[in-house]
C-alpha angles and dihedrals in degrees: 000000000000089000090057092046096047100033090226126151122272091247094061111114121247092240091053090049092050091053094047092048094045095242124144115241110263094233091058091045089052092047090051093050092049091049091048091051092049091049100042104033106023096032090223126153113248136180106201099166103015095286116105114232112197105218092185090061099045118119112255126223129218115251100191123085122236119209110231090229090072095051123089114227116242117234124199132187140167094258129163114226110281112136126096091246121038130175125197119198133192140169128190147173117210128165089355091302119118128205143165131203144171134188129201124217129192113160084324138005107306104172143359125199127186128187131192114215129195115279092244093062119107129234088251091057091048091051090047093050091048091054093043093051091046093052093045090051091049092049091052099044107028106018096159099035120100115230144167120241117203124204132167093205112099090177092060091047091050090049089055089058091056109096093195095084119183102155118083091217092056090047093066093077 
């Protein structure tokens, strides 16, 4: 087939045809597919090209579909603190170290929580983890109480509005 596409002579080697046609060598494609299966399905550590990829520490994605009817829309406003229970979240990456935190205020500071994430995580992931942990804490400690949650990450808030969730962290909302 590559001969017909490229118009090369029959004596041209397969590897040369693959390069000319911009196709990856089939053995490398197969190695990549095997490595991806080991990482994503078996959660095994692999080192396909000398770099170790830890399958057990890879972020997982949600496979089931959620109908948007069952999801509550997230509203955000530029409010000043005014409810009896308020939660402030933040995530950051400084000097290649990543962390997430939230603090809870009633009439005064009630609780502070800090989390250290792996260095390869992004600021978006840190902000998302901070929000996830804050909402989980609120659900466990004050399930019926109304509260305001404050975040400085518009990208996380916009991701919450997306009903096509693939990320397990986003699905906790």
